[in-house]
C-alpha angles and dihedrals in degrees: 000000000000091000089053094051091046091050091050091046092051091047091053092046096052096035094052100079091054093045091047092073106108125200089252092052088049090052090050089053090049089053089051089052090052088053090048093051090046088055093050095043096036085232110179094185092052091049091049090056098043100041119076117233090242095050120156108195114192121196126205090249091061096259114141121201135186120221096273093049095044091054094044091050091056103033098041098031126104094235122093128196114225096182136358116196126192122208135176090011117179123187122197118184123198112176108298093348129083130187119201124191130179148100123297126196116198123194101203128182124196126166089354094303119119118216124186110209122190118198141171107224139192118194129181121208132191127202114224140139092305093049124245112357128178110244100172140014134179125184131190134180110243116246111254111251092243090067093054089060097068116156116260117262115260 
């Protein structure tokens, strides 16, 4: 009997994260995929749909762009994005607002040179007549682990 209860408990423990994905969380992730495809394809129309008119788009270098500048930066810029990979993504939906956190790896090519950029990103999405739209984003470059191992103060 104890083995049965333990087995059921472990099943519930490990099955819960997959079962926790709500339809709203899935629709936010679908909007994120639309943004990702717009980045890779440099698709102005897709950006116009998935980015909110009041967008504030923060880059890891401190630059802050509005919607028009964010679209221009990607669509008219020399860089291309070969691949964008999400990891450790967490979606929190509160009414018509969603906060998404996670790691993002960009494989970016400019003037023939490939650069792999790893970022930690917070994006905020709002649901309106056009569906989920990104209204805010802030990225940061993760601190190398060596920096987190600073010696203790004397």
